Structure formats: C-alpha cells, structure tokens
C-alpha positions in Angstrom: -18.5 15.3 11.6 -15.8 17.9 11.0 -14.0 17.5 7.7 -10.9 15.4 8.9 -7.8 15.2 6.4 -6.7 11.9 5.3 -3.3 12.8 6.9 -5.0 12.7 10.4 -5.0 9.0 10.4 -2.5 6.7 11.9 -2.1 3.1 10.2 -2.0 -0.2 12.3 -1.3 -3.6 10.7 -1.2 -7.3 12.0 0.2 -8.3 8.6 -3.3 -9.6 7.9 -5.6 -6.6 8.4 -5.6 -2.9 8.8 -7.0 -0.2 11.2 -6.9 3.5 10.9 -6.8 5.6 14.1 -7.5 9.3 14.0 -5.4 11.9 15.8 -8.0 12.3 18.6 -7.7 8.6 19.5 -10.5 7.4 17.5 -10.4 4.0 15.4 -12.5 4.9 12.4 -11.3 2.2 10.2 -10.7 -1.6 11.0 -11.3 -4.7 8.9 -10.4 -7.8 11.0 -9.4 -11.2 9.6 -8.3 -9.7 6.1 -7.4 -6.2 4.4 -10.5 -6.6 2.3 -12.8 -8.1 5.0 -16.1 -6.1 5.9 -15.4 -3.5 8.4 -16.5 -3.2 12.1 -15.5 0.5 12.4 -15.9 2.6 9.3 -16.7 6.3 10.4 -14.0 7.0 8.1 -16.5 7.0 5.2 -19.8 7.6 7.2 -20.4 9.4 10.5 -22.7 6.4 11.4 -20.1 3.8 10.1 -18.9 2.8 13.9 -15.9 3.6 15.9 -14.0 3.3 19.1 -12.5 6.5 20.8 -10.3 6.9 23.9 -9.4 10.3 24.8 -9.7 13.2 27.2 -12.9 14.8 28.2 -12.6 18.5 26.9 -9.8 20.3 25.0 -6.4 18.8 24.3 -3.3 18.8 22.3 -1.8 15.9 20.5 1.6 14.7 19.9 2.0 11.2 18.3 4.9 8.9 16.9 5.7 5.4 16.1 7.5 3.7 18.7 11.0 3.0 17.1 11.2 0.8 14.1 7.6 -0.6 14.7 3.9 0.0 13.7 3.0 0.4 17.4 1.5 3.9 18.0 2.0 6.1 21.0 -0.4 9.3 21.3 0.4 11.7 23.9 -2.5 13.9 25.0 -1.7 17.0 26.9 -4.6 19.2 28.9 -4.6 22.0 31.4 -5.0 19.2 34.0 -2.2 17.0 32.8 -0.7 14.3 30.4 -1.9 10.7 29.2 -0.4 8.2 26.6 -2.5 5.9 24.5 -0.5 3.2 23.0 -2.3 1.3 20.2 -1.3 -1.8 17.8 -2.8 -4.8 16.2 -1.1 -7.8 17.8 1.3 -9.7 15.6 0.6 -13.7 15.5 3.5 -16.0 16.1 6.1 -15.9 13.6 4.8 -12.7 11.8 7.6 -10.7 10.6 10.2 -13.4 11.7 9.7 -13.3 15.5 8.6 -15.9 17.5 6.5 -15.0 20.4 4.3 -18.3 21.3 0.9 -19.1 20.5 -1.2 -15.8 20.0 -4.8 -15.3 19.5 -5.4 -13.7 15.9 -6.8 -10.5 15.1 -6.6 -8.7 18.2 -6.6 -4.6 18.7 -4.6 -3.9 21.6 -5.0 -0.2 23.6 -3.6 1.0 26.9 -4.3 4.5 28.3 -1.8 5.6 30.7 -1.7 8.6 33.2 1.7 10.3 33.0 1.1 13.6 34.7 -1.9 15.1 36.9 -5.3 13.5 36.5 -7.5 13.7 33.4 -11.1 12.8 32.8 -11.2 10.2 30.2 -13.9 9.4 27.7 -14.5 5.9 26.1 -16.7 5.2 23.5 -17.0 1.7 21.7 -19.7 1.9 19.0 -19.1 -1.0 16.2 -21.2 -1.2 13.4 -20.5 -4.6 11.5 -20.2 -5.2 7.7 -19.5 -2.0 6.6 -22.2 -0.4 9.1 -25.0 -2.3 7.8 -25.4 -4.3 10.9 -26.0 -2.5 14.3 -25.0 -5.2 16.5 -26.2 -6.2 20.0 -23.7 -4.9 22.7 -24.3 -7.0 26.0 -21.9 -7.4 29.4 -19.6 -10.1 29.9 -17.4 -11.0 33.2 -14.2 -9.5 31.3 -15.9 -6.4 29.4 -18.7 -6.3 26.7 -19.4 -8.3 23.5 -20.9 -7.1 20.3 -22.4 -9.7 18.0 -24.2 -9.4 14.8 -24.4 -11.8 11.7 -21.4 -13.7 11.5 -19.2 -11.6 13.8 -18.5 -11.5 17.4 -16.3 -8.9 19.0 -15.0 -9.2 22.7 -13.8 -6.0 24.4 -11.7 -7.1 27.4 -11.2 -4.7 30.1 -11.4 -3.6 33.8 -12.7 -0.3 32.6 -16.2 0.0 34.0 -18.5 0.3 31.0 -22.1 1.4 30.5 -24.3 0.0 28.0 -26.2 2.5 26.4 -28.5 1.5 23.4 -26.1 -0.3 20.8 -22.7 1.1 22.1 -20.5 0.8 25.8 -19.3 4.4 27.1 -17.2 5.3 30.2 -16.3 8.4 31.9 -13.5 8.2 34.3 -10.5 9.8 36.0 -7.0 8.5 35.2 -4.2 9.7 37.3 -0.4 9.6 37.0 1.1 6.0 37.3 -2.6 4.5 36.6 -3.2 2.4 33.5 -6.3 1.0 31.7 -6.1 -1.8 29.4 -8.3 -2.9 26.6 -8.0 -5.9 24.0 -10.7 -6.2 21.1 -10.8 -9.7 20.3 -12.5 -10.6 16.8 -14.1 -14.0 16.3 -16.3 -15.6 13.6 -19.5 -16.4 15.0 -20.1 -19.9 13.9 -17.7 -23.1 14.5 -16.2 -21.4 17.8 -18.8 -22.3 20.1 -16.9 -24.2 22.6 -13.8 -22.1 22.3 -12.8 -19.7 25.3 -11.8 -16.2 25.0 -8.4 -16.2 26.8 -7.1 -13.6 29.3 -4.8 -11.2 27.8 -2.1 -9.2 29.3 -2.1 -6.2 27.2 1.1 -4.7 28.3 3.0 -8.0 27.4 1.1 -8.4 24.0 2.2 -4.7 23.1 5.8 -5.5 23.8 5.7 -8.9 21.7 4.4 -7.1 18.9 6.8 -4.1 19.5 9.6 -6.7 19.5 8.1 -8.5 16.3 8.6 -5.2 14.4 11.9 -4.3 15.9 13.1 -7.8 15.0 12.2 -7.6 11.1 13.8 -4.1 11.1 16.9 -5.4 12.9 17.4 -7.9 10.1 17.1 -5.3 7.4 19.1 -2.4 8.2 21.7 -2.7 5.1 20.4 0.5 3.6 22.7 3.6 4.2 21.9 5.9 1.4 20.1 9.3 1.5 17.2 9.7 3.6 17.6 6.6 5.5 14.8 7.3 8.1 12.2 7.7 5.4 13.5 4.7 3.5 13.3 2.5 6.8 9.8 3.8 7.6 8.4 3.1 4.1 9.8 -0.4 4.1 8.0 -0.8 7.2 4.6 0.5 5.8 5.4 -2.0 2.7 5.8 -4.9 5.2 2.7 -3.8 6.9 0.7 -3.8 3.8 1.7 -7.3 3.0 -0.8 -10.2 3.8 1.9 -12.5 5.6 -0.1 -15.9 5.0 0.8 -15.6 1.2 3.1 -12.7 1.0 0.8 -10.6 -1.1 1.0 -7.0 -0.8 -1.9 -4.9 -0.9 -2.0 -1.7 -2.9 -3.6 0.2 0.3 -5.4 -0.2 3.4 -8.6 1.4 2.5 -11.5 1.6 -0.1 -12.9 4.9 -1.5 -10.7 7.4 -0.3 -11.3 9.8 -3.0 -8.6 11.0 -5.6 -10.5 13.9 -5.9 -13.5 14.9 -3.6 -16.8 14.7 -5.4 -15.3 13.5 -8.7 -16.1 9.8 -8.4 -12.8 8.5 -8.7 -13.2 6.2 -5.4 -11.7 2.9 -5.9 -11.2 -0.4 -3.6 -7.4 -0.9 -3.4 -7.4 -3.7 -0.9 -6.0 -6.1 -3.4 -2.8 -7.3 -4.7 -1.7 -5.7 -8.2 1.2 -7.5 -9.9 2.6 -4.2 -10.9 2.6 -3.1 -7.5 4.0 -6.5 -6.1 6.9 -6.4 -8.7 7.8 -2.5 -7.6 7.4 -3.5 -4.0 10.0 -5.9 -4.5 12.2 -3.5 -6.3 11.7 -1.1 -3.5 12.5 -3.9 -0.5 15.7 -4.7 -2.4 17.0 -1.0 -2.3 15.8 -1.1 1.5 18.0 -4.2 1.8 15.0 -6.4 2.6 14.5 -8.8 -0.5 14.0 -11.7 1.7 10.8 -13.3 0.1 11.6 -13.3 -3.5 10.8 -16.8 -4.2 7.3 -16.8 -2.2 6.6 -13.9 -4.5 6.7 -15.9 -7.8 5.4 -18.8 -6.0 2.1 -16.6 -5.1 2.2 -15.2 -8.7 2.3 -18.7 -10.3 -0.7 -20.0 -8.2 -2.8 -17.0 -8.7 -2.2 -16.7 -12.4 -2.6 -20.6 -12.7 -4.0 -21.8 -16.1 -4.3 -18.3 -17.8 -1.0 -18.6 -19.4 -1.9 -22.0 -20.9 -4.9 -20.5 -22.9 -4.2 -18.4 -25.8 -7.6 -16.8 -25.3 -6.8 -15.6 -21.6 -4.8 -12.8 -20.6 -2.9 -12.4 -17.4 -5.0 -10.8 -14.7 -3.7 -7.8 -13.4 -4.6 -8.1 -9.7 -5.8 -10.7 -7.4 -7.2 -11.0 -4.0 -4.6 -11.7 -1.3 -5.1 -15.3 -1.4 -5.3 -15.4 -5.1 -8.9 -14.7 -5.6 -9.6 -13.7 -9.4 -13.3 -12.6 -9.3 -13.1 -9.1 -7.3 -16.3 -8.1 -8.7 -17.2 -4.5 -7.8 -20.1 -3.2 -6.2 -21.4 0.0 -4.2 -22.4 0.6 -0.6 -25.4 2.8 -1.0 -25.8 3.3 2.8 -22.4 4.9 3.3 -22.1 8.6 2.5 -18.4 8.5 1.7 -15.4 10.3 2.8 -16.5 14.1 3.0 -19.7 12.6 1.3 -17.9 11.8 -1.7 -19.6 8.7 -3.3 -19.5 6.1 -4.2 -18.3 3.9 -1.6 -16.9 0.8 -3.9 -16.2 -2.7 -2.5 -14.3 -4.8 -5.1 -12.8 -3.4 -8.2 -13.8 -4.0 -11.7 -10.4 -3.6 -13.2 -9.5 -7.4 -12.3 -10.9 -8.0 -15.9 -9.0 -5.4 -17.6 -6.2 -6.0 -20.1 -2.9 -4.3 -18.9 0.2 -5.5 -20.7 2.6 -3.7 -18.5 2.4 -6.3 -16.0 4.1 -8.9 -18.3 7.4 -6.5 -18.1 7.0 -5.8 -14.1 6.8 -9.4 -13.1 9.7 -10.5 -15.2 11.9 -7.1 -14.2 11.3 -8.3 -10.7 12.9 -11.8 -11.8 15.7 -10.1 -13.2 16.4 -7.8 -10.6 16.1 -10.6 -7.7 18.0 -13.3 -10.0 20.8 -13.7 -7.3 18.3 -14.5 -4.8 16.5 -17.0 -7.1 20.0 -19.0 -8.0 21.9 -19.5 -11.2 19.2 -21.9 -12.4 15.6 -21.0 -11.8 13.3 -23.9 -10.3 10.9 -24.9 -12.8 8.1 -23.1 -11.6 9.6 -19.6 -11.8 11.2 -20.6 -15.1 8.0 -21.4 -16.4 6.4 -18.5 -15.0 9.0 -15.8 -16.3 9.0 -17.7 -19.8 5.5 -17.7 -20.1 5.4 -14.1 -19.5 7.7 -13.1 -22.0 6.0 -15.5 -24.3 2.9 -13.6 -23.8 4.6 -10.2 -24.3 6.2 -11.4 -27.7 2.5 -12.6 -28.8 0.4 -9.6 -27.7 2.6 -6.4 -27.4 0.9 -4.9 -30.5 -2.6 -5.2 -29.0 -4.3 -2.0 -27.3 -4.8 -2.3 -23.6 -6.4 -0.2 -20.7 -3.0 1.0 -19.7 -1.5 1.4 -16.3 -4.0 4.1 -15.2 -6.7 1.6 -15.7 -8.8 3.5 -18.1 -12.7 2.7 -18.4 -13.7 4.4 -21.4 -11.5 2.7 -24.1 -8.7 0.7 -24.9 -5.4 2.2 -26.6 -1.9 1.4 -27.8 -0.4 2.9 -24.7 3.2 3.7 -24.9 4.1 2.4 -21.4 2.5 -0.9 -22.1 4.9 -1.4 -25.0 7.6 -0.2 -23.0 7.4 -3.1 -20.3 6.3 -5.7 -23.1 9.9 -4.8 -24.4 11.3 -4.9 -20.7 9.8 -8.6 -20.5 11.4 -9.7 -23.6 14.7 -7.9 -22.8 14.9 -9.3 -19.4 14.0 -12.8 -20.5 16.6 -12.7 -22.7 19.1 -11.8 -20.3 17.9 -14.6 -18.0 17.7 -17.1 -20.8 20.7 -19.2 -19.1 18.7 -19.5 -15.7 15.5 -20.7 -17.5 16.7 -23.9 -19.2 14.2 -25.6 -21.7 11.7 -22.9 -21.1 13.5 -20.2 -22.8 12.5 -19.0 -26.3 15.4 -16.8 -27.1 14.9 -16.6 -30.9 11.2 -15.4 -31.0 12.0 -13.2 -27.9 14.9 -11.4 -30.0 12.7 -10.9 -32.9 9.7 -9.5 -30.9 12.1 -7.4 -28.8 13.3 -5.4 -31.9 10.0 -5.0 -33.4 8.5 -3.3 -30.4 11.4 -1.1 -29.8 11.2 0.0 -33.4 7.6 0.9 -32.9 8.0 2.7 -29.7 10.8 5.1 -31.5 8.8 5.6 -34.6 5.1 5.8 -33.1 5.5 6.6 -29.8 7.1 10.2 -30.5 5.2 13.2 -31.4 7.0 16.0 -33.3 4.2 18.3 -32.5 4.5 17.7 -28.7 8.5 17.2 -29.0 8.1 14.2 -26.6 6.9 10.6 -26.1 3.4 10.8 -25.4 0.9 8.6 -23.7 0.0 6.4 -26.7 0.7 5.5 -30.2 -0.5 8.4 -32.4 -1.5 10.8 -29.4 -0.5 14.3 -28.8 -1.4 13.9 -25.0 1.4 13.7 -22.5 1.2 11.1 -19.9 3.4 10.8 -16.8 4.2 7.0 -17.3 6.7 7.6 -20.0 9.1 8.8 -17.3 9.5 5.0 -17.0 11.4 4.7 -20.1 15.0 5.7 -18.6 14.1 3.9 -15.5 13.8 0.7 -17.2 16.8 1.4 -19.5 14.6 1.5 -22.5 16.3 4.8 -23.3 19.2 7.1 -21.3 18.4 10.4 -20.0 20.8 12.1 -22.4 18.8 10.7 -25.4 17.8 14.0 -26.9 14.4 12.7 -27.4 13.9 11.0 -23.9 15.8 14.4 -22.1 12.9 16.5 -24.3 10.3 14.2 -22.9 11.5 14.7 -19.1 11.3 18.4 -19.7 8.2 18.3 -21.3 6.6 16.2 -18.5 8.1 18.9 -15.9 6.9 21.8 -17.7 3.3 20.8 -18.7 2.3 18.2 -16.1 4.2 19.5 -12.9 2.7 22.9 -12.9 2.0 23.0 -9.2 5.3 21.3 -8.2 3.8 17.8 -8.4 3.6 15.6 -11.5 0.2 14.8 -12.7 -0.6 11.6 -14.6 -1.9 13.9 -17.5 -3.0 17.6 -18.1 -6.4 17.3 -16.8 -5.4 15.2 -13.7 -6.9 16.4 -10.4 -4.3 16.2 -7.9 -0.7 15.6 -8.1 0.3 11.8 -8.2 3.2 10.9 -5.8 4.9 8.2 -7.6 4.9 9.9 -10.9 6.6 12.9 -8.9 9.1 10.3 -7.5 9.9 9.2 -11.0 10.6 12.6 -12.1 13.2 12.7 -9.5 15.0 9.3 -10.4 15.2 10.8 -14.1 16.6 14.0 -12.9 18.9 12.2 -10.7 20.2 10.0 -13.7 20.9 13.1 -15.7 23.0 14.5 -13.1 20.5 17.2 -12.3 20.8 16.1 -8.4 20.2 19.6 -7.1 16.8 19.7 -8.8 16.0 16.2 -7.7 16.7 16.7 -4.2 14.5 19.8 -4.1 11.7 17.9 -5.6 12.3 14.9 -3.6 12.3 16.8 -0.3 9.2 18.9 -1.4 7.1 15.8 -2.5 8.2 13.8 0.9 7.1 16.8 2.7 3.4 16.1 2.1 3.8 12.7 4.3 1.8 13.2 7.5 3.8 13.4 10.9 4.0 9.6 11.1 5.6 9.6 7.7 2.6 8.2 5.9 1.9 9.0 2.2 -1.6 8.6 0.1 -1.6 8.2 -3.4 -2.0 12.0 -4.3 -1.7 15.3 -2.9 -3.0 18.8 -3.3 -0.2 21.2 -3.9 -2.2 24.0 -2.8 -3.5 22.8 0.6 -1.0 20.2 1.3 -3.6 17.5 1.9 -3.2 14.1 1.0 -5.6 12.4 -1.2 -6.5 8.7 -2.3 -6.4 5.6 -0.4 -4.1 5.3 2.4 -1.5 4.4 3.2 -0.5 3.8 -0.4 2.2 1.2 -1.3 2.8 3.0 -4.8 3.9 6.0 -2.9 6.3 4.6 -0.4 7.8 2.5 -3.4 8.4 5.7 -5.2 10.0 7.3 -2.2 12.4 4.5 -1.6 13.6 4.3 -5.0 14.1 8.0 -5.6 15.8 8.2 -2.2 18.4 5.7 -3.6 18.8 7.5 -7.0 20.1 10.3 -4.9 23.2 8.5 -3.9 26.3 10.1 -5.1 28.2 8.3 -8.1 25.0 6.0 -8.3 25.9 2.9 -10.5 22.5 2.6 -12.5 23.0 -1.1 -13.7 25.0 -2.2 -10.5 24.5 -4.8 -7.9 22.5 -4.7 -4.8 23.0 -1.2 -2.9 23.9 -3.6 0.0 26.4 -5.6 -1.5 
C-alpha cells in the first residue's frame, strides 16, 4: 500500500461508533456498535485489514467537504470522462443530537454515488475483515445485496448494484452516467439473538437527509459563539460532539487506536476511551463554543464511573474509563496487524487506566466551577458529594508522586502540573462551598491549598533553568507548566511565570510547535494552543495570532486535527481526530478575542 498520510482521512460518526474514509473513497476503519468495538474494516492498520471502496476506475482528482454544519461527507471525483459525487455518513439514531427522526436501525453506514457530468466507470470493492482482521467472513448473496458473517458479527450490504462475489469479497465494475445514482447501506447486526428480526428496506437518500438534519439541528441550537475564527470553532465543536458516546455522554479521546505519535517509535496507544481530563477540558471548550447543554449528565456519568473508589482511602480516582464506565481496560497487542506504516505494536486497551494521575481531581472540580450556573445555586447531592470528594482527595494526596498527565510508564515523580491541579481542586471547591452544603470541608481545604501553593512556588522553580519545570527538583522543562496561568494559579505578568513562558517558547518550540519536553518527537498541538492562550493573556496578541494560525494550518482539508504534527513535513501524527487538539483550538480562539475578560461570565451571555 502507498504511505497514506493520516490527514487523508475523513471522520464519520453516529455518536456511538466511528469510521474513517480515505480521500480515494475507501472506508479503512469502522468499529460498529461502540467506538472501542472490534473493527470490521482496518486497512488503516494493515493492508489486509479489510476495506470498502467506491471510486472511479483509472486516474481522478478529488475535492471533498462536509455538508454545512454536519458530519456528512461529500467527495467529488473528477476524471477526463466526467464527475461523480460520493456522499458518506453514519446514520444517526432517533434523538441523537436532539433531532427526532422516528425509529431507526442502529449502526448503518450510508453511501450514495451520483453521476454529475458525463459517464464514469465505477469500481466497488467490499472486503470486510472482522475482529480487527482476525476473521475472514463468509460472503454470500441475498435478495437485497450481500451478507458477510463470521463469529458474532453479521454485515448486510443493501444495494441494487450488481455485485460479484469473488472469494471473500464482493466487487462490481459498472458505468455511472449523469443523473444516475447508486445507493448502499451497510447494516451491522450481532449474529445471535436476532434470528427472527428482519433487515428493513432503507431509503438511503432519506436516511442521509435525516442524518444531515440531525447534525444541523444540533448546530442551530449552538450558534452563540461569535468570537474569532468562528468557523474553526464550530467545526471543532462538531468534532467533539461526534466523539461523544450518546448513550452516556462520555467523550472519547480519539476515534482510533495505535496511530503512532512518531513512526516506528512504539508510541502507539488506544485512545477510544473516556479520560476524565479530556471530558473536563471538553466541557470547557463546549462552554466557549456555546453548547454546554449536558453538564449535569457529565457529572452523573463521572459519579457512576468512579463509584466506590472515593469511599476507600486505599483507592485512587481512576483517570479513564470505558464509554459506559468500565474500569478494566487492560491492554494487549494485536500481533497479526502490521500497524500504520508498519509501525508496531497495534494495541487494544490502555494500561494507563491503573495509573495515578492527581491532575484529574482539579480538572473535574474546575469543570463544576465553570458550569456552576448550569448546575444551580445549590448542587444536588450527587454532584455536591462528587465535587467535595475530589477536593478531599486533593487535600489528602497532593504530596504524593504520580505518573503525570503525559502518562509516564517508567517512574512516578512529583509532577508540577499535578500539584497545580490539586491546588485548582481545592481553590474551586472553596469558592463552590455555598453550593456544596454539608459536604463542604472548607477549613481543611484552605489549609491544604496554602500548603500546596507554597510548595509549588518554592520547589517547582528552578534557578538554573529560570523557569518552573516539569517536576519538583527537576531541571527539565515540560509544556504542561503552561497551564499555570490558564487555571489562574499565577498571572502571565508574574516575573517567574513570564520567564517560564519565554523558556518554553524558546526551548520547546524550536520548530514553531510546542513539544511536551526536549526530546519529544513531534509538536504537540494542544500544548501549542496553550502557548497561544498564555501569549494572549500577556497582551502579546500579534504573536499569539501568528502561532494560532500556523498551528491550525496543520488541520486537513476537512478541519480535522490529530494529536501531533511534524512541522517539517506538515503531516499529522497520533490518533485521529483528537479531542484534545480540537479543545485546544476552541479555547485558544476564544483567548484571541479583543478585551477578553479572563475571569468573566460565559462568552455567550
């Protein structure tokens, strides 16, 4: 296979699962049912991982875009003989994104090919490989198309297109003329327990329209943001909603597993889970983008996922969960997959689930503080208990070492960003105390807040480096210290804080993108957006705008960002699309508003 860049892919979502479509019309990643379910197409990670392509035979040029304010993709292929358009979407279920469309069949991938001009020879290849490519299914004809079955999975490809079954795939080659259309609907179904159910007829055009209307309905309800780069903010907000698992409200960190941070280095991780940090920062970004409409639901999900952990002094708050609150996310490698550009290993699960990361305490409490008006003058008992418990944990454990927000696997350390976020948990809980009722422990929180602040100021500063560093007693810079002014621990005009910002820009942004630490491979996009926010707060708006626009230029033609980028080549790296990066874009865009009130009310008020 040619070395396809990550940015060549488009992202489809039904707010439960995700698919990636390559620029040439090939679906090369699809995990129906849940974001973290086994794939049925995985050519993204191995040439033999399965795919479904619809494209012209011979050479062609491509233009593509999402239909306005939707996650419905339209790709136009231009050949010497004419033009065709391919429209792709994962069908939204009834009620998804607030749009009532009647009862729908779940987990349907919709594709429509339409002739626009001339006549074009079209190729179709349907080659599923189930369970991350482990199972080659039996493909057989049906009255309405073909069926692929193997293990616990059945796939029904509904179409009028005449398909030939050749071995373990179905293909077609036909001429599509202007004004003609071919429709395809791929229905996923569990093999057992559905023996008597009927696969319904689906009108693909109607389903595409309903899905587009569902996304537009959500977008229309959340148009309050009128700040800088509004188009980028709206697209990023849509991406964050598309990464949200609708049944629970959990936000996945990304739609993929094992896209490498640096090719061949082994930094390949499964990001299809919900990190408390990502959820909290996502809520902040959605607040900026004028769509904080699920605040209470988020805290209920956290409370349910955390459960008894907070009642046992021997237990720590878990940093991440499955989208339905699962705790055991044990990691293993899929040895049969060669990986993206032969970059092994391909991992399923993520062993970071058992790490201790103290920063999540502050991020959750900070989200409650930010969304306090949505949560009411007096928090209900569930949320009051949750917020107070996180503050209590911060007071008890802030001195302990942890693995830090970058999830170090070599050793625990007294990471500075973890201490800062423990301070945030305590500071915000103290401000929220009137809303927390009997759960508030203000006296102990105030004492601990002063202790952690004094420790950070004394032990986090390095005279040798002239900056706050990554951990107490360290001389190594770490981009996570850029959070200090963003959470109001220190203002940007504090001499030591400004010295730190300058050191990070000088030492960690040598190629124009901020790296997490000195030896980091590619530029980390959210860290670069944090620098934009710091510079904007310091009044360095011209520099901030320059860095924002340069960083945002790494997005692909659809406005999608991965976790990292190579400044030399412009290529995106890491899992895709990445919630963290789109969160960073939204918050950085808002920071560039003129006369920004940093401690102010909602940007939409």
